[in-house]
Structure formats: C-alpha cells, structure tokens
N, C-alpha and C positions, 0 to 999 in steps of 0.2 A: 448393470451389475446389481445383484441383490445384496443388501446389507442386513446382517442379522443382529449386530450389536446396536443397542438403542442409544447410541451417542452420535450426534451429527451437528453440522453447522447449517443453520437455516439462513439463506441469503435472500434478502428482499431486493429484487432487481428494480422494482418500482421506486424504492428509496433512492437508488443510484440515479435513476432518471430525474427524480425530483431535485436532487442535489445539483445535477448538471444544469437544470432549468433555473435554479436559484442563482447559481453563479452567472449564467448567461444574462440574467436580468440586471446584473451589476456591471456588465461590460459594455463597451461600444458594440453596436450591431455587427461591425465588420471584424471584430476580434474573434479569432478562431480558438476553440477549446480543443486541446490535445489530451484526451484521457490517458493517464499513466496506468498501465496494467502489468507492470513488472512484479516480480516475486509472486506469481500466480494471482495477480490483481490484489496485492496486499493480503493474500490469504483467502480471497473471496471466490477464486476460480476464474482464471483468465479467459478461457475459451467461452464459457457461458456469459460472462460479463461483456465480452467483445461482441458476441452474437446479439445480445440484447441492445447494446448501444448502437451497433450498426443498423439495427431495425429502426432506431430513432433518427437515423440520418447522418450520424457522425462517421467519417471515413478516414480518420488519421489517428494513430495510436502510438504510444511510446512504451518501449520495454527496455530492460537493462542489458540483455545478452542476445547474441545471435540465436541461440537455442530457443529462447523464449519467442523470438520472431518466427522461427521455423514451426514451433508448436501451433501458433495461430494460423499460419499458412496451411499446414497440413490438416487443420480443422476446417478449412474452407474459407478463411477470411480473404476478401478481395480488397481490403483497405490498404492504404499506405501505412507503413510502420517505420518508426525511427528507433534505432538501437542507440541507447544513450551511453553505453560503455564501449570498451574496445572491441573491435571485430578483427579477426585475423584476415589477412589479404586473401587467403584461400576461400573466404566466404563471399567475396565480391561477386563472382559469377552467379551464385544463387540469389544474392540480393538484387542484382540487375534484372533477373528474370521475374522476380516477384515484387518489384516496386518497394524494396526495403531501403530506407535511407540509413546511411552510416555516419557515425561521428568521426570527423577528422580532428584528432585531438593533439597532434604534435607535428612538427615539421618533418621529422623522420618518417612518421607513418604516411604522410602525404607523398613524400619523395619516393616511397617504396610501392606506391600504387602501380600496377602494371600499365604500361603505356597503351595497351590495347583495350583496357577496361573502360566502362562507361558508368561510373558510380554516381549515385545521388548522395551528395555530401552536405552535412551540416557542420560548419566550422565551430568548434567548441573553444571559447575564450575563458581562460582562468583569470578572472578579475579579482579573486580573493578567497576562493574556496579551498584551493591548494590540492585538488585531486588531479584531474587530467585537464588538458586544454593548453592552447597557445598562451605563453606567459608574457609576451611583450609586443609592443608595436613593431619592433624590428622583425620578430619572428613571424608576425601576421603578414607583414609586407612581403617577406620571402615566400611564405606559403601561397599568397595570392599570385605572385609572379609564376610560381611553379604550376599552379592550376591553370593560369591563363595560357600556358603553352600547350594545353591539351583541350581541344575544343569539345571533346566528348566527355570531359569531366564536368559535372554540373553542380554548382553551389545552389542547393535548394533552400538552405537555411543557415542561420547563425544564432548561437545561443550562449548563455552563461548560467550559472547557478548561484543563488544568494546563500550566504552562510548564516545570516542572522535575520531573515525575513520574518521569522515567527517570534521575534522579541519586540519589545518596545522600540520606538524609533532609535536607530543605532547608527553612529557615524560610519561604521564599517559598511552598512548597507548603502548609505549615500555615496561612499567612495566607490563601491563596486558599480553602482548604477552610473555614476559619472564616467568611470573608466570604460564601461561597456558602450556608452553613447559616443565617447571619443573614438574608440576603436571602430565602431560601426561606420563612422565617417570615412574610414580608409577604404571601404569597399567601393570599387568603381560603379557598381550597380547594387542597390539594396536587394538582398535575397527575398524570395517569395515569403519565407517564414522567418520572422525575427521573434525569438521567444526567450524571455529571461525569468518570468514570474512562475514560481511554483504555487501550490495552494495558498500558502500564507501570504505571499507577495501579491497574488491576484486579488485576495480579499482585502488586504490592508493597504497596498500601494498601487492604486489604479494607474498611476503614471508609468508603472513598469510593465504594463500589459503588452505594448508594442502590437505586432500583428497576430500574436498567439500567446496563450498561456498553457502551462502544463498543469493539469488538474489531477492531483494524486490523492493523498490521504483524506482530504475533506470530501472527495467524491464519494467516499464510503461512509461519510457521516461522522468522522472522527476529527477532533481538533488537533492541529499540528503541534501544539504545545499548551502548557498550562496558561501561559499568557494569552494565547489566542482563544482559548476556551472562555476566558473571562472577558475578553475585549472584542470578540468578533461581532460584527454588526447584525448578524442574522444567525439562525440556528440551522444546522444540517440534520438530516435524519439518519441515524445509524442503520446500516444495512445488514449487520451480522448478529446472529443469535446462536449461542452455543447451548445445546440442549442434551440432557441425558435423562436417566430415570433410575429409580431405586430397583436394585436387583436382589437385595437382601436387607431384611429389617429384623433387629433383635433388641431385646431389653437386657441390659447388663446390670450387674450388682455394683455396689460401691467398691472401689479399688480395682476395677477391671482395666487392664492395660489394652490400648488400641494401637496397632501398627508397629512398624519397625522401631527397635530400640526402646519399646515401651515408653515412647515420648509422652503420650497422653494417658492419664489415669482418671477414670470417672470418680467424681467427688460425691456422687449420689446415684441412685438408680436412674439409668438413662436409656433412652431409645437411640440406637445407633443404626444408621443406614449406610449401605455400600453402593457406590456409583461405579459403573464400568468405564472409567476414564482416569488417566494418570499422566505422569510427566512425559511419557512417550507420545502422548497426544497433544502436548503443549500446556497442560495444567502443571506448571513448574512447581517443584518442591517448596520454593520460597513463598508460595501462596497459602501455606498452612496457616490456619487461623482466620483466613478470609471467609466471608459468608456466601452462600448460594441461596437461590430463591426456590421455595417449594410452596405451591398454592399461594396463599396470601401472606406468607410469613417468610422469615429468613432462617437459615441454619448454618452454623459455623463448621468449617472443615476442622476435624480433630485428628490428631496423630500425623505422622509424616505421610505425605502423598506418595503412593507407590507408582511403579512404572505403568500399571494398567488399571489400578483401582484406587478409590478415594473414599474415606469414611467421613460422614457428617453426623453431627449431634442434632437429633430431631426434637422439636418442642413437644411432640406427642407421637403416638403410633400412626404411621402412614402405611398404606398398602403397597406391596411390591408392584412396580409398574407406574407409580406416581411420577409424573414429569418433574424434572428439576432443571432450572435455568441457571447456567453459570456465567454467561455473558448476555447482555441484552435485557429485554423487558418481559415480565410475565403478566403485564396488564395492571399490576399494582405497584411493583417496585422495579427499578432498573439498575443493573450493574453495567456501567459503560467500560469500554476498554481502557479509558483514562484512569479508572479506579484501580484496575490491575496494575497499570503502569506506575501509578503513584505508590502502590503497596510494594512493588518490586524495585522502586527507585530507578525506573527506566522510562522509555517513551512508548506511546501507544502503537507506533509503527511496529516495534518489536513484538508486541502482544499478538497482533494479527498475523505477522509473518511466521511466528513460532508454532502456530496451530498446524499439526502435521498432516501428512498424506493419509494417515489412518482414520482421520475424521472425514467422513463423506460430506460433501457440500450438496445440499438440496435446495431447489428453487421452487417454492410453492406456487407462485403465480404461473410460471411457464410449464410446470410439471403436472398441472391438474389434468 
C-alpha cells in the first residue's frame, strides 16, 4: 500500500533482536523466551515483528485474543502461539489445526471443553493478580482430575502473572511466587512450559524464570515502570520512532490565536509549523505543551491538538518538508515513550498501544 501522508512509525527490528539477545544473556541457557506480541506487538506491528523473530529461530509466541492468533496464522506463521486471554470453545477446532495453545482459566471453562476435542492447554493460576485463573488448590485439583479423564487433552503449560513485579521488592510478589510453587507441586507431571515471569520479573527476579519467561514491553526497548527504568541492570534499545514533517509554516504577529478555543495566543512574532498528525493517530490532546524534535533543537506543541493536525512553535523559520520526531531519537535528542507516559500520568504500555491504525509502520532494515 502506498502512503501519501508523511506521518509514520519507524520500527527498528534489529533493536528487538538485540533486546531479546540481552535478556537471553541474563537467563539460564535452557530457559525459553516467549515473545509477547499482543495488541499488534504493543503497537509495533505483530505480523512483521513475528516474521523477523521467527527468522532468528524463536518459534513460540503469546497473544491476548484468538483473533490475534488467527492474524498471525493467516500471515503464514508456523510457530506455536499461546492465547493468554479467554477463548470461546468454538475456537478449539481451529486452534487444534494450527498448533495454538489455549488458556484454561476456570474450572467451568475446562468442564465445557468438548469431549472429542484435543486442545493444547496452559493452566492459568490466579495467585494474586485477580483477573482470570484458577483461584484455589481445591479448584486446581478438580481441574486436573477432569483433564486426566480425557487422554486427548494435553497440558502443555502452567502459568501465573505477577501484579507487582515492576516495583521494588514487594511482599505481594513473594506471596504470589510462593503460592505458584506450592500449586505447581500438585501437578502429577510438570508441564513442558512453566512460565510466571513477565519482562519485569525476568529482569529483576531470576528465580521466577522457571522453564520460560514472557518477554513483552521490554522486548520493544521500553521500561515496564519508572522504578524499573531507574533500577534495571542493563539498558534496552527502543524500537519505535514516530516521525512526521512540516506541511505548513507561517510567521504570526503578536496576539495571534492558534487552534480550537483560541487556547494559545502568541506573545511575540512567532514561526508556527503545522504537522499532519493528531489525536486520531494517538497524539492525545493531553500532550499539548510537550515538545517535539526538529533538526538539532526542540519545539513545543502550541494550542490544542486537533484530530488530524498539530501546531508547534518553531525557534526559527524551517522549510516545509522538514522532518519532525515526536517519539524516539533524532540523533541529538531523544523523546522516549516513558516521557509521554509521565506527562499524561499513565504507563508507557498505553502510549505504544494508542498509536492508531492510521499511522503506517515501516521497517527500514527489511524494506530496503
């Protein structure tokens, strides 16, 4: 598809490979890395990210929904895929044909699996996250008895999710880990894949690695939390760069209003540039006042961010067509996703995931 609007996300696939290798060096050789590519690979483009990682030799991925798994399979992926969220039982036949693993998250869900089915199951244990998962030893024992009655139902994995792994050492984390280990002992045979650690736990709590870790946000070079950013033992390489360019440049007089509601008024003669990007693309209105990068300097956003366009105050006249970096590095300065998150009082996960379908993802290394 040809794109005419000069606004795009540049994805550095080599950075993702480097981040995977960095984590691999911190783990035991036998510990498997499960790249998490849910939510369109955290906004980076799931199909292209999976294709790149598969070429590196990894053959097991995690997504959130059945539809995300189908997207990868229809794009040609031959890897095993784990659906971390709920899957309707009607999805089981497709999952069986395409080596898609399903999360068994409640006794009721397990009891309603068709007896003729042959699913690949990962037992989800709710040790303290409070979302989905078996909630007690008693429930787990009942689930294991039900599964044992069906020889064609295969327990491929067991897992949990930590609620506080991205914080300083927390009693809640220790309680979850202890409970997981206790419940794990109830399995008559340990499953092939035992995974509890997400990015933060894999980095901070090596003892929680078990036989596999789920590598999510940090695979894309982003810290899981402010605490992790300050305390991680090594630095990851951000893979995302949001780029646009000036499509209109003008000099305005003192007292000129800019944007909806006349929110901003020039205090002096100013150069104002317009960018073809707005809140429909993920540049949320709350980011007004934040700066962007242009050549070797910065320029603040002025006025309210529009649906499709944004105005910036330029330090001098620039030519139409000059590149502007909104996220990432321009070689002199860097605006990380964490900066947007702090400005909006949210988390960097949300920053990546909110970048909309209107912004094309390009992959310079593989698209040459």
